[in-house]
A tleap script that builds the chain and sets N, CA, C and O, in Angstrom:
source leaprc.protein.ff14SB
mol = sequence {
  NMET HIE SER GLU THR HIE GLU GLN ILE GLU
  LEU VAL LEU VAL VAL TYR ILE ILE THR PHE
  ILE PHE GLY LEU PRO ALA ASN ILE VAL ALA
  LEU TYR ALA PHE ILE LYS LYS VAL ARG ARG
  ARG ALA THR PRO VAL ASP VAL LEU LEU ILE
  GLY LEU THR VAL SER ASP LEU VAL PHE LEU
  LEU PHE LEU PRO LEU ARG MET LYS GLU ALA
  ILE ASP HIE ASP VAL TRP LYS MET PRO ASP
  PHE LEU CYS PRO LEU LEU ALA ILE VAL PHE
  TYR GLY THR ILE TYR ASN SER SER LEU TYR
  LEU THR ALA ILE SER VAL GLU ARG TYR LEU
  GLY VAL ALA PHE PRO ILE LYS TYR LYS LEU
  ASN ARG LYS PRO LEU TYR ALA VAL VAL GLY
  SER VAL ILE ILE TRP THR ILE CSER
}
set mol.1.N position { 27.185 -70.658 0.814 }
set mol.1.CA position { 27.761 -69.728 2.030 }
set mol.1.C position { 27.118 -68.401 1.473 }
set mol.1.O position { 26.307 -67.729 2.110 }
set mol.2.N position { 27.585 -68.097 0.184 }
set mol.2.CA position { 26.786 -66.799 -0.476 }
set mol.2.C position { 25.334 -66.344 -0.032 }
set mol.2.O position { 24.949 -65.273 0.437 }
set mol.3.N position { 24.606 -67.601 -0.358 }
set mol.3.CA position { 23.316 -67.238 -0.228 }
set mol.3.C position { 23.188 -67.041 1.366 }
set mol.3.O position { 22.963 -65.858 1.622 }
set mol.4.N position { 23.255 -67.749 2.363 }
set mol.4.CA position { 23.624 -67.597 3.824 }
set mol.4.C position { 23.834 -66.511 4.041 }
set mol.4.O position { 23.079 -65.811 4.715 }
set mol.5.N position { 24.677 -66.200 3.635 }
set mol.5.CA position { 25.043 -63.910 3.830 }
set mol.5.C position { 24.234 -63.430 3.524 }
set mol.5.O position { 23.455 -62.810 4.249 }
set mol.6.N position { 24.141 -63.623 1.879 }
set mol.6.CA position { 22.698 -62.592 1.777 }
set mol.6.C position { 21.387 -62.776 2.274 }
set mol.6.O position { 20.530 -61.900 2.159 }
set mol.7.N position { 21.098 -64.322 3.050 }
set mol.7.CA position { 19.720 -64.312 3.683 }
set mol.7.C position { 20.248 -63.279 5.128 }
set mol.7.O position { 19.610 -62.268 5.418 }
set mol.8.N position { 21.264 -63.643 5.787 }
set mol.8.CA position { 21.559 -62.782 7.160 }
set mol.8.C position { 21.567 -61.492 6.492 }
set mol.8.O position { 20.656 -60.995 7.154 }
set mol.9.N position { 21.848 -60.722 5.816 }
set mol.9.CA position { 21.971 -59.292 5.362 }
set mol.9.C position { 20.587 -59.134 5.156 }
set mol.9.O position { 20.166 -58.020 5.468 }
set mol.10.N position { 19.589 -60.103 4.627 }
set mol.10.CA position { 18.021 -59.747 4.408 }
set mol.10.C position { 17.741 -59.005 6.137 }
set mol.10.O position { 17.486 -57.863 6.520 }
set mol.11.N position { 17.942 -60.299 6.828 }
set mol.11.CA position { 17.365 -60.238 8.050 }
set mol.11.C position { 17.802 -59.351 8.609 }
set mol.11.O position { 16.967 -58.503 8.923 }
set mol.12.N position { 19.133 -59.098 8.982 }
set mol.12.CA position { 19.561 -57.905 9.762 }
set mol.12.C position { 19.163 -56.340 8.898 }
set mol.12.O position { 19.193 -55.307 9.567 }
set mol.13.N position { 18.854 -56.283 7.627 }
set mol.13.CA position { 18.103 -55.154 7.102 }
set mol.13.C position { 16.611 -55.030 7.459 }
set mol.13.O position { 16.050 -53.943 7.592 }
set mol.14.N position { 15.993 -56.261 7.607 }
set mol.14.CA position { 14.689 -56.185 7.676 }
set mol.14.C position { 14.596 -55.306 9.085 }
set mol.14.O position { 14.120 -54.192 9.302 }
set mol.15.N position { 15.560 -56.728 10.357 }
set mol.15.CA position { 14.754 -55.896 11.663 }
set mol.15.C position { 15.223 -53.975 11.817 }
set mol.15.O position { 14.644 -53.149 12.523 }
set mol.16.N position { 16.539 -53.719 10.812 }
set mol.16.CA position { 16.859 -52.343 11.601 }
set mol.16.C position { 15.715 -51.370 10.372 }
set mol.16.O position { 15.645 -50.141 10.362 }
set mol.17.N position { 15.137 -52.056 9.684 }
set mol.17.CA position { 13.806 -51.330 8.988 }
set mol.17.C position { 12.571 -51.203 9.653 }
set mol.17.O position { 11.817 -50.237 9.534 }
set mol.18.N position { 12.345 -52.354 10.468 }
set mol.18.CA position { 11.156 -52.186 11.005 }
set mol.18.C position { 11.537 -51.478 12.667 }
set mol.18.O position { 10.837 -50.657 13.259 }
set mol.19.N position { 12.604 -51.971 13.065 }
set mol.19.CA position { 13.461 -51.026 13.974 }
set mol.19.C position { 12.811 -49.501 13.750 }
set mol.19.O position { 11.801 -49.205 14.388 }
set mol.20.N position { 13.306 -48.711 12.993 }
set mol.20.CA position { 13.380 -47.703 12.270 }
set mol.20.C position { 12.245 -47.081 12.174 }
set mol.20.O position { 12.009 -46.011 12.735 }
set mol.21.N position { 11.625 -47.571 11.609 }
set mol.21.CA position { 10.372 -47.408 11.136 }
set mol.21.C position { 9.277 -47.181 12.132 }
set mol.21.O position { 8.420 -46.320 11.935 }
set mol.22.N position { 9.293 -48.022 13.314 }
set mol.22.CA position { 8.358 -47.607 14.472 }
set mol.22.C position { 8.970 -47.225 15.375 }
set mol.22.O position { 8.301 -46.739 16.286 }
set mol.23.N position { 10.011 -47.251 15.492 }
set mol.23.CA position { 11.005 -46.600 16.972 }
set mol.23.C position { 10.781 -45.282 16.857 }
set mol.23.O position { 10.290 -44.509 17.680 }
set mol.24.N position { 11.325 -45.016 15.380 }
set mol.24.CA position { 11.544 -43.421 15.280 }
set mol.24.C position { 10.065 -42.394 15.423 }
set mol.24.O position { 10.339 -41.239 15.750 }
set mol.25.N position { 9.109 -42.575 15.293 }
set mol.25.CA position { 8.228 -42.105 15.862 }
set mol.25.C position { 7.641 -42.292 16.923 }
set mol.25.O position { 7.156 -41.329 17.517 }
set mol.26.N position { 7.538 -43.633 17.443 }
set mol.26.CA position { 7.028 -43.886 19.093 }
set mol.26.C position { 7.840 -42.858 20.111 }
set mol.26.O position { 7.451 -42.090 20.991 }
set mol.27.N position { 9.289 -43.233 19.531 }
set mol.27.CA position { 10.541 -42.580 20.661 }
set mol.27.C position { 9.941 -41.063 20.530 }
set mol.27.O position { 9.739 -40.584 21.646 }
set mol.28.N position { 9.606 -40.185 19.450 }
set mol.28.CA position { 9.463 -38.925 19.338 }
set mol.28.C position { 8.242 -38.275 19.987 }
set mol.28.O position { 7.984 -37.126 20.347 }
set mol.29.N position { 7.609 -39.401 20.001 }
set mol.29.CA position { 5.963 -39.010 20.328 }
set mol.29.C position { 6.357 -39.108 22.162 }
set mol.29.O position { 6.021 -38.237 22.964 }
set mol.30.N position { 6.902 -40.007 22.414 }
set mol.30.CA position { 7.235 -40.354 23.890 }
set mol.30.C position { 8.134 -39.222 24.287 }
set mol.30.O position { 8.093 -38.902 25.475 }
set mol.31.N position { 8.847 -38.636 23.582 }
set mol.31.CA position { 9.759 -37.781 24.169 }
set mol.31.C position { 8.972 -36.248 24.231 }
set mol.31.O position { 9.090 -35.497 25.200 }
set mol.32.N position { 8.290 -35.984 23.224 }
set mol.32.CA position { 7.140 -34.819 23.239 }
set mol.32.C position { 6.252 -34.953 24.583 }
set mol.32.O position { 5.994 -33.899 25.164 }
set mol.33.N position { 5.528 -36.750 25.389 }
set mol.33.CA position { 4.529 -36.428 26.395 }
set mol.33.C position { 6.034 -36.515 27.164 }
set mol.33.O position { 5.912 -35.623 28.004 }
set mol.34.N position { 6.999 -36.924 27.296 }
set mol.34.CA position { 7.792 -36.925 28.572 }
set mol.34.C position { 8.108 -35.298 28.998 }
set mol.34.O position { 8.227 -34.879 30.150 }
set mol.35.N position { 8.167 -34.835 28.261 }
set mol.35.CA position { 8.670 -33.740 28.382 }
set mol.35.C position { 7.601 -32.601 28.764 }
set mol.35.O position { 7.826 -31.807 29.678 }
set mol.36.N position { 6.755 -32.583 28.214 }
set mol.36.CA position { 5.350 -32.033 28.596 }
set mol.36.C position { 4.906 -32.423 30.205 }
set mol.36.O position { 4.390 -31.567 30.924 }
set mol.37.N position { 5.107 -33.481 30.568 }
set mol.37.CA position { 4.533 -34.295 31.861 }
set mol.37.C position { 5.745 -33.472 32.914 }
set mol.37.O position { 5.564 -33.111 34.077 }
set mol.38.N position { 6.980 -33.328 32.094 }
set mol.38.CA position { 8.391 -32.926 33.224 }
set mol.38.C position { 7.970 -31.400 33.676 }
set mol.38.O position { 8.207 -30.884 34.769 }
set mol.39.N position { 7.040 -30.598 32.153 }
set mol.39.CA position { 6.937 -29.471 32.645 }
set mol.39.C position { 5.729 -28.899 33.716 }
set mol.39.O position { 5.684 -27.817 34.301 }
set mol.40.N position { 4.818 -29.984 33.744 }
set mol.40.CA position { 3.871 -30.014 34.820 }
set mol.40.C position { 4.373 -30.125 35.983 }
set mol.40.O position { 4.204 -29.245 36.827 }
set mol.41.N position { 5.144 -31.337 36.240 }
set mol.41.CA position { 5.631 -31.672 37.466 }
set mol.41.C position { 6.652 -33.116 37.211 }
set mol.41.O position { 6.403 -34.295 36.963 }
set mol.42.N position { 8.037 -32.237 37.440 }
set mol.42.CA position { 8.804 -33.493 37.644 }
set mol.42.C position { 8.847 -34.667 38.025 }
set mol.42.O position { 8.316 -34.712 39.134 }
set mol.43.N position { 9.236 -35.773 37.668 }
set mol.43.CA position { 9.534 -36.814 38.913 }
set mol.43.C position { 10.906 -37.325 38.409 }
set mol.43.O position { 11.339 -36.997 37.304 }
set mol.44.N position { 11.501 -38.051 39.167 }
set mol.44.CA position { 12.352 -38.652 39.052 }
set mol.44.C position { 12.598 -39.576 37.722 }
set mol.44.O position { 13.555 -39.541 36.949 }
set mol.45.N position { 11.260 -40.542 37.691 }
set mol.45.CA position { 11.428 -41.540 36.545 }
set mol.45.C position { 10.619 -40.878 35.502 }
set mol.45.O position { 9.838 -41.624 34.912 }
set mol.46.N position { 10.637 -39.724 35.172 }
set mol.46.CA position { 10.061 -38.855 34.169 }
set mol.46.C position { 11.889 -38.792 33.243 }
set mol.46.O position { 12.366 -39.279 32.218 }
set mol.47.N position { 12.408 -37.832 34.441 }
set mol.47.CA position { 13.929 -37.437 33.891 }
set mol.47.C position { 14.102 -38.389 33.434 }
set mol.47.O position { 14.036 -38.407 32.205 }
set mol.48.N position { 14.409 -39.664 34.143 }
set mol.48.CA position { 15.260 -41.236 33.485 }
set mol.48.C position { 14.457 -41.429 32.059 }
set mol.48.O position { 15.090 -41.632 31.023 }
set mol.49.N position { 13.078 -41.354 32.077 }
set mol.49.CA position { 12.605 -42.075 30.757 }
set mol.49.C position { 12.777 -40.696 29.474 }
set mol.49.O position { 12.575 -40.820 28.266 }
set mol.50.N position { 13.092 -39.759 30.021 }
set mol.50.CA position { 13.473 -38.261 28.716 }
set mol.50.C position { 15.110 -39.187 28.228 }
set mol.50.O position { 15.272 -39.563 27.067 }
set mol.51.N position { 15.982 -39.385 29.127 }
set mol.51.CA position { 17.203 -39.696 29.070 }
set mol.51.C position { 17.183 -40.828 28.459 }
set mol.51.O position { 17.978 -41.109 27.562 }
set mol.52.N position { 16.268 -41.601 28.879 }
set mol.52.CA position { 16.224 -43.291 27.615 }
set mol.52.C position { 15.565 -42.934 26.436 }
set mol.52.O position { 15.819 -43.680 25.491 }
set mol.53.N position { 14.574 -41.752 26.147 }
set mol.53.CA position { 13.934 -41.752 25.494 }
set mol.53.C position { 15.351 -41.139 24.126 }
set mol.53.O position { 15.734 -41.833 23.184 }
set mol.54.N position { 15.810 -39.817 24.431 }
set mol.54.CA position { 17.207 -39.435 23.809 }
set mol.54.C position { 18.179 -40.450 23.445 }
set mol.54.O position { 18.644 -40.459 22.305 }
set mol.55.N position { 18.600 -41.489 24.503 }
set mol.55.CA position { 20.059 -42.270 23.905 }
set mol.55.C position { 18.918 -43.266 22.659 }
set mol.55.O position { 19.373 -43.409 21.524 }
set mol.56.N position { 17.626 -43.829 22.953 }
set mol.56.CA position { 16.692 -44.307 21.626 }
set mol.56.C position { 17.046 -43.848 20.769 }
set mol.56.O position { 17.680 -44.527 19.961 }
set mol.57.N position { 16.739 -42.087 20.466 }
set mol.57.CA position { 16.821 -41.869 19.601 }
set mol.57.C position { 17.712 -41.225 18.683 }
set mol.57.O position { 17.402 -40.916 17.532 }
set mol.58.N position { 19.096 -40.985 19.349 }
set mol.58.CA position { 20.461 -41.079 19.162 }
set mol.58.C position { 20.575 -42.255 18.306 }
set mol.58.O position { 20.968 -42.036 17.161 }
set mol.59.N position { 20.281 -43.587 18.666 }
set mol.59.CA position { 20.649 -44.719 17.965 }
set mol.59.C position { 19.910 -45.053 16.544 }
set mol.59.O position { 20.315 -45.480 15.463 }
set mol.60.N position { 18.541 -44.628 17.094 }
set mol.60.CA position { 17.636 -44.812 15.549 }
set mol.60.C position { 18.249 -43.569 14.484 }
set mol.60.O position { 18.322 -43.644 13.258 }
set mol.61.N position { 18.637 -42.477 15.316 }
set mol.61.CA position { 19.326 -41.566 13.898 }
set mol.61.C position { 20.265 -42.031 13.351 }
set mol.61.O position { 20.448 -41.727 12.173 }
set mol.62.N position { 21.076 -42.826 13.947 }
set mol.62.CA position { 22.489 -43.592 13.064 }
set mol.62.C position { 21.903 -44.615 12.613 }
set mol.62.O position { 22.746 -45.147 11.890 }
set mol.63.N position { 20.837 -45.314 12.588 }
set mol.63.CA position { 20.681 -46.458 12.354 }
set mol.63.C position { 20.798 -46.412 10.242 }
set mol.63.O position { 21.434 -47.164 9.505 }
set mol.64.N position { 20.171 -45.581 9.994 }
set mol.64.CA position { 20.103 -45.758 8.754 }
set mol.64.C position { 21.839 -45.812 8.228 }
set mol.64.O position { 21.910 -46.276 7.090 }
set mol.65.N position { 22.830 -45.542 8.655 }
set mol.65.CA position { 24.154 -45.725 8.590 }
set mol.65.C position { 24.527 -47.324 8.610 }
set mol.65.O position { 25.143 -47.894 7.710 }
set mol.66.N position { 24.132 -47.813 9.571 }
set mol.66.CA position { 24.173 -49.518 9.975 }
set mol.66.C position { 23.489 -49.956 8.826 }
set mol.66.O position { 24.158 -50.811 8.244 }
set mol.67.N position { 22.352 -49.693 8.234 }
set mol.67.CA position { 21.817 -50.277 7.161 }
set mol.67.C position { 22.328 -49.947 5.795 }
set mol.67.O position { 21.951 -50.510 4.767 }
set mol.68.N position { 23.155 -49.056 5.859 }
set mol.68.CA position { 24.249 -48.695 4.276 }
set mol.68.C position { 24.884 -49.855 4.742 }
set mol.68.O position { 24.459 -50.816 4.101 }
set mol.69.N position { 25.666 -50.164 5.528 }
set mol.69.CA position { 26.800 -50.994 5.773 }
set mol.69.C position { 26.660 -52.075 5.689 }
set mol.69.O position { 27.542 -52.861 5.342 }
set mol.70.N position { 25.314 -52.416 6.042 }
set mol.70.CA position { 24.296 -54.132 5.852 }
set mol.70.C position { 24.208 -54.189 4.386 }
set mol.70.O position { 24.503 -55.282 3.902 }
set mol.71.N position { 23.863 -53.242 3.560 }
set mol.71.CA position { 23.708 -53.251 2.277 }
set mol.71.C position { 25.127 -53.468 1.554 }
set mol.71.O position { 25.105 -54.000 0.444 }
set mol.72.N position { 26.291 -53.111 2.082 }
set mol.72.CA position { 27.020 -52.819 1.470 }
set mol.72.C position { 28.036 -54.131 1.920 }
set mol.72.O position { 29.259 -54.057 1.795 }
set mol.73.N position { 27.453 -55.137 2.370 }
set mol.73.CA position { 27.877 -56.568 2.965 }
set mol.73.C position { 29.208 -55.917 3.843 }
set mol.73.O position { 30.386 -56.266 3.758 }
set mol.74.N position { 28.795 -55.179 4.447 }
set mol.74.CA position { 29.744 -54.868 6.189 }
set mol.74.C position { 31.360 -54.154 5.288 }
set mol.74.O position { 32.395 -54.096 5.952 }
set mol.75.N position { 31.362 -53.795 4.179 }
set mol.75.CA position { 32.317 -53.530 3.634 }
set mol.75.C position { 32.370 -51.694 3.608 }
set mol.75.O position { 31.513 -51.314 2.810 }
set mol.76.N position { 33.048 -50.612 4.184 }
set mol.76.CA position { 32.556 -49.471 4.858 }
set mol.76.C position { 32.844 -48.788 3.550 }
set mol.76.O position { 33.939 -48.808 2.987 }
set mol.77.N position { 31.921 -48.270 3.180 }
set mol.77.CA position { 32.503 -47.588 2.000 }
set mol.77.C position { 31.432 -45.897 2.327 }
set mol.77.O position { 30.879 -45.185 1.489 }
set mol.78.N position { 31.470 -45.790 3.374 }
set mol.78.CA position { 31.065 -44.053 3.710 }
set mol.78.C position { 32.456 -43.378 3.804 }
set mol.78.O position { 33.459 -43.967 3.400 }
set mol.79.N position { 32.497 -42.350 4.251 }
set mol.79.CA position { 33.236 -41.192 4.373 }
set mol.79.C position { 34.503 -41.650 6.236 }
set mol.79.O position { 34.281 -41.339 7.406 }
set mol.80.N position { 35.257 -42.154 5.843 }
set mol.80.CA position { 36.055 -42.808 6.981 }
set mol.80.C position { 35.654 -41.981 8.470 }
set mol.80.O position { 35.403 -42.674 9.456 }
set mol.81.N position { 35.626 -41.014 8.535 }
set mol.81.CA position { 35.406 -40.081 10.106 }
set mol.81.C position { 34.132 -40.881 10.621 }
set mol.81.O position { 34.167 -41.292 11.781 }
set mol.82.N position { 33.144 -41.102 9.936 }
set mol.82.CA position { 31.810 -41.956 10.161 }
set mol.82.C position { 31.962 -43.168 10.836 }
set mol.82.O position { 31.088 -43.450 11.654 }
set mol.83.N position { 33.214 -44.218 10.606 }
set mol.83.CA position { 33.115 -45.489 10.969 }
set mol.83.C position { 33.450 -45.436 12.429 }
set mol.83.O position { 32.620 -45.918 13.200 }
set mol.84.N position { 34.340 -45.017 12.826 }
set mol.84.CA position { 34.391 -44.738 14.265 }
set mol.84.C position { 33.118 -44.434 15.083 }
set mol.84.O position { 32.454 -45.096 15.881 }
set mol.85.N position { 33.031 -43.217 14.599 }
set mol.85.CA position { 31.564 -42.194 15.180 }
set mol.85.C position { 30.483 -43.159 15.297 }
set mol.85.O position { 29.865 -43.266 16.357 }
set mol.86.N position { 30.136 -44.076 13.979 }
set mol.86.CA position { 28.859 -45.047 14.295 }
set mol.86.C position { 29.235 -46.093 15.362 }
set mol.86.O position { 28.496 -46.468 16.273 }
set mol.87.N position { 30.356 -46.464 15.144 }
set mol.87.CA position { 30.577 -47.893 16.284 }
set mol.87.C position { 30.509 -46.981 17.845 }
set mol.87.O position { 29.877 -47.468 18.783 }
set mol.88.N position { 31.215 -45.654 17.987 }
set mol.88.CA position { 31.107 -45.104 19.389 }
set mol.88.C position { 29.136 -44.790 19.467 }
set mol.88.O position { 28.667 -45.318 20.475 }
set mol.89.N position { 28.479 -44.341 18.928 }
set mol.89.CA position { 27.533 -43.984 19.063 }
set mol.89.C position { 26.460 -45.259 19.329 }
set mol.89.O position { 25.603 -45.417 20.198 }
set mol.90.N position { 26.925 -46.167 18.100 }
set mol.90.CA position { 25.745 -47.463 18.132 }
set mol.90.C position { 26.252 -48.263 18.905 }
set mol.90.O position { 25.476 -49.207 19.054 }
set mol.91.N position { 27.396 -48.412 19.631 }
set mol.91.CA position { 27.630 -49.355 20.811 }
set mol.91.C position { 27.411 -48.599 22.364 }
set mol.91.O position { 27.200 -49.312 23.345 }
set mol.92.N position { 27.466 -47.420 22.461 }
set mol.92.CA position { 27.305 -46.201 23.509 }
set mol.92.C position { 26.341 -46.358 23.808 }
set mol.92.O position { 26.145 -46.652 24.987 }
set mol.93.N position { 25.012 -46.221 22.705 }
set mol.93.CA position { 23.487 -45.859 22.947 }
set mol.93.C position { 23.086 -47.237 23.805 }
set mol.93.O position { 22.269 -47.281 24.724 }
set mol.94.N position { 23.769 -48.207 23.339 }
set mol.94.CA position { 23.289 -49.499 23.602 }
set mol.94.C position { 23.239 -49.680 25.622 }
set mol.94.O position { 22.407 -49.747 26.527 }
set mol.95.N position { 24.349 -49.688 25.473 }
set mol.95.CA position { 24.930 -48.827 26.983 }
set mol.95.C position { 24.741 -48.121 27.681 }
set mol.95.O position { 25.201 -48.211 28.819 }
set mol.96.N position { 24.012 -47.162 27.299 }
set mol.96.CA position { 23.565 -46.333 27.803 }
set mol.96.C position { 21.840 -46.461 27.942 }
set mol.96.O position { 21.230 -45.921 28.864 }
set mol.97.N position { 21.298 -47.120 27.064 }
set mol.97.CA position { 20.032 -47.232 27.251 }
set mol.97.C position { 19.957 -48.474 28.246 }
set mol.97.O position { 18.992 -48.542 29.007 }
set mol.98.N position { 20.705 -49.222 28.263 }
set mol.98.CA position { 20.824 -50.311 29.363 }
set mol.98.C position { 21.074 -49.883 30.886 }
set mol.98.O position { 20.878 -50.523 31.919 }
set mol.99.N position { 21.476 -48.840 30.725 }
set mol.99.CA position { 22.073 -48.026 31.942 }
set mol.99.C position { 20.912 -47.357 32.766 }
set mol.99.O position { 20.963 -47.530 33.984 }
set mol.100.N position { 19.697 -46.489 32.172 }
set mol.100.CA position { 18.825 -45.837 32.260 }
set mol.100.C position { 17.659 -47.081 32.579 }
set mol.100.O position { 16.788 -46.898 33.430 }
set mol.101.N position { 17.738 -48.170 31.910 }
set mol.101.CA position { 16.611 -49.292 32.551 }
set mol.101.C position { 17.017 -49.990 33.760 }
set mol.101.O position { 16.316 -50.767 34.410 }
set mol.102.N position { 18.419 -49.581 34.042 }
set mol.102.CA position { 18.883 -50.251 35.094 }
set mol.102.C position { 18.364 -49.102 36.615 }
set mol.102.O position { 18.046 -49.411 37.764 }
set mol.103.N position { 18.460 -47.966 36.040 }
set mol.103.CA position { 18.119 -47.148 36.626 }
set mol.103.C position { 16.842 -46.641 37.104 }
set mol.103.O position { 16.656 -46.033 38.158 }
set mol.104.N position { 15.971 -46.959 36.209 }
set mol.104.CA position { 14.609 -47.037 36.346 }
set mol.104.C position { 13.992 -48.040 37.327 }
set mol.104.O position { 13.268 -47.846 38.304 }
set mol.105.N position { 14.539 -49.302 36.730 }
set mol.105.CA position { 14.392 -50.216 37.925 }
set mol.105.C position { 14.370 -49.792 39.329 }
set mol.105.O position { 13.517 -50.031 40.183 }
set mol.106.N position { 15.701 -48.973 39.437 }
set mol.106.CA position { 16.257 -49.195 40.955 }
set mol.106.C position { 15.435 -47.917 41.384 }
set mol.106.O position { 15.359 -47.729 42.598 }
set mol.107.N position { 14.754 -46.936 40.476 }
set mol.107.CA position { 13.859 -46.218 40.832 }
set mol.107.C position { 12.568 -46.749 41.318 }
set mol.107.O position { 12.231 -46.552 42.485 }
set mol.108.N position { 11.848 -47.390 40.521 }
set mol.108.CA position { 10.666 -48.357 41.069 }
set mol.108.C position { 11.034 -49.164 42.219 }
set mol.108.O position { 10.400 -48.809 43.213 }
set mol.109.N position { 11.756 -50.031 42.412 }
set mol.109.CA position { 12.349 -50.806 43.803 }
set mol.109.C position { 12.277 -50.023 44.792 }
set mol.109.O position { 11.673 -50.262 45.837 }
set mol.110.N position { 12.960 -48.917 44.496 }
set mol.110.CA position { 13.379 -47.876 45.915 }
set mol.110.C position { 11.565 -47.380 46.380 }
set mol.110.O position { 11.119 -47.096 47.492 }
set mol.111.N position { 10.888 -47.432 45.094 }
set mol.111.CA position { 9.502 -46.491 45.480 }
set mol.111.C position { 8.497 -47.695 46.296 }
set mol.111.O position { 7.840 -47.383 47.290 }
set mol.112.N position { 8.490 -48.927 45.788 }
set mol.112.CA position { 8.001 -50.334 46.359 }
set mol.112.C position { 8.549 -50.723 47.584 }
set mol.112.O position { 7.783 -51.157 48.445 }
set mol.113.N position { 9.865 -50.630 47.828 }
set mol.113.CA position { 10.373 -51.234 49.082 }
set mol.113.C position { 10.181 -50.549 50.288 }
set mol.113.O position { 9.871 -51.069 51.361 }
set mol.114.N position { 10.480 -48.739 49.953 }
set mol.114.CA position { 10.299 -48.286 50.863 }
set mol.114.C position { 9.538 -46.948 50.645 }
set mol.114.O position { 10.073 -45.840 50.654 }
set mol.115.N position { 8.195 -47.204 50.444 }
set mol.115.CA position { 7.387 -46.177 49.936 }
set mol.115.C position { 7.730 -45.009 50.617 }
set mol.115.O position { 8.267 -44.101 49.981 }
set mol.116.N position { 7.467 -44.866 52.018 }
set mol.116.CA position { 7.206 -43.661 52.705 }
set mol.116.C position { 8.557 -42.969 52.859 }
set mol.116.O position { 8.561 -41.741 52.778 }
set mol.117.N position { 9.642 -43.581 53.061 }
set mol.117.CA position { 11.258 -43.028 53.002 }
set mol.117.C position { 11.252 -42.437 51.832 }
set mol.117.O position { 11.237 -41.214 51.696 }
set mol.118.N position { 11.262 -43.249 50.917 }
set mol.118.CA position { 11.217 -43.048 48.989 }
set mol.118.C position { 10.458 -41.525 48.781 }
set mol.118.O position { 11.041 -40.491 48.454 }
set mol.119.N position { 9.251 -41.651 49.012 }
set mol.119.CA position { 8.510 -40.216 48.595 }
set mol.119.C position { 9.019 -39.060 49.303 }
set mol.119.O position { 9.195 -37.959 48.781 }
set mol.120.N position { 9.270 -39.384 50.633 }
set mol.120.CA position { 9.864 -38.102 51.128 }
set mol.120.C position { 11.402 -37.354 50.568 }
set mol.120.O position { 11.764 -36.184 50.449 }
set mol.121.N position { 12.062 -38.696 50.307 }
set mol.121.CA position { 13.484 -37.985 49.765 }
set mol.121.C position { 13.555 -38.187 48.488 }
set mol.121.O position { 14.715 -38.337 48.105 }
set mol.122.N position { 12.469 -38.271 47.381 }
set mol.122.CA position { 13.096 -38.652 46.356 }
set mol.122.C position { 12.909 -36.966 45.186 }
set mol.122.O position { 11.837 -36.362 45.230 }
set mol.123.N position { 13.758 -36.584 44.511 }
set mol.123.CA position { 13.790 -35.682 44.239 }
set mol.123.C position { 14.273 -35.806 42.539 }
set mol.123.O position { 15.258 -36.483 42.246 }
set mol.124.N position { 13.494 -35.105 41.519 }
set mol.124.CA position { 14.151 -34.618 40.133 }
set mol.124.C position { 15.643 -34.504 39.874 }
set mol.124.O position { 16.317 -35.015 38.980 }
set mol.125.N position { 16.124 -33.409 41.255 }
set mol.125.CA position { 17.348 -33.228 40.732 }
set mol.125.C position { 18.494 -34.889 40.622 }
set mol.125.O position { 19.342 -34.981 39.734 }
set mol.126.N position { 18.333 -35.725 41.398 }
set mol.126.CA position { 18.830 -36.738 41.988 }
set mol.126.C position { 18.756 -37.806 40.446 }
set mol.126.O position { 19.572 -38.703 40.229 }
set mol.127.N position { 18.080 -37.597 39.900 }
set mol.127.CA position { 17.999 -38.351 38.340 }
set mol.127.C position { 18.302 -37.552 37.400 }
set mol.127.O position { 18.511 -38.160 36.349 }
set mol.128.N position { 18.441 -36.213 37.311 }
set mol.128.CA position { 19.347 -35.327 36.490 }
set mol.128.C position { 20.999 -35.468 36.790 }
set mol.128.O position { 21.768 -35.250 35.853 }
set mol.129.N position { 21.418 -35.758 37.829 }
set mol.129.CA position { 22.771 -36.067 37.948 }
set mol.129.C position { 22.797 -37.618 37.635 }
set mol.129.O position { 23.682 -37.952 36.847 }
set mol.130.N position { 22.014 -38.578 38.098 }
set mol.130.CA position { 22.029 -40.111 37.532 }
set mol.130.C position { 22.668 -39.772 35.713 }
set mol.130.O position { 23.699 -39.951 35.065 }
set mol.131.N position { 21.219 -39.166 35.506 }
set mol.131.CA position { 21.401 -38.708 33.635 }
set mol.131.C position { 23.024 -38.362 33.178 }
set mol.131.O position { 23.600 -38.740 32.158 }
set mol.132.N position { 23.468 -37.647 34.114 }
set mol.132.CA position { 25.115 -37.031 33.555 }
set mol.132.C position { 25.311 -38.258 33.892 }
set mol.132.O position { 24.797 -38.976 33.034 }
set mol.133.N position { 25.898 -38.987 34.883 }
set mol.133.CA position { 26.610 -39.980 35.140 }
set mol.133.C position { 26.310 -40.782 33.985 }
set mol.133.O position { 27.164 -40.876 33.104 }
set mol.134.N position { 25.390 -41.273 33.894 }
set mol.134.CA position { 24.988 -42.297 32.705 }
set mol.134.C position { 25.642 -41.682 31.433 }
set mol.134.O position { 26.666 -42.109 30.900 }
set mol.135.N position { 24.951 -40.688 31.051 }
set mol.135.CA position { 26.052 -40.318 29.388 }
set mol.135.C position { 27.157 -40.092 29.578 }
set mol.135.O position { 27.874 -40.246 28.590 }
set mol.136.N position { 27.857 -39.623 30.895 }
set mol.136.CA position { 29.505 -39.780 30.649 }
set mol.136.C position { 29.889 -41.003 30.686 }
set mol.136.O position { 30.765 -41.358 29.897 }
set mol.137.N position { 29.328 -41.926 31.604 }
set mol.137.CA position { 30.385 -43.691 31.814 }
set mol.137.C position { 30.042 -43.861 30.055 }
set mol.137.O position { 30.886 -43.851 29.159 }
set mol.138.N position { 28.886 -43.980 29.940 }
set mol.138.CA position { 28.500 -44.805 28.265 }
set mol.138.C position { 29.099 -44.399 27.037 }
set mol.138.O position { 28.807 -44.973 25.988 }
savepdb mol mol.pdb
quit
């Protein structure tokens, strides 16, 4: 049983490390590109992609704490206030990202299913309002 636990911890750490190493720079570059694009001409999907990228960056910034927790065999050895904060951030960003992906899918669907009507009515402000709602409920 002990060897399985050790192997599971190693697997979790490998996944976390790979996610962190590739995810952090990729999301920083993506955020830069989306912000640059929004400054030129904002579209609703750009606003939603910025929100998704920020959510992913928050997740990635807290991932080292999850790595430390895994190294410690899921025994919390960090300051007590970080435990609930990590749980809120970790799971909140997962829900947040899922909601952003859903919003992006709906935005894409509307653009394909109702191209003329949607093009006339789409406004980045609607995506900003949607982003505020997503951050509020997740």
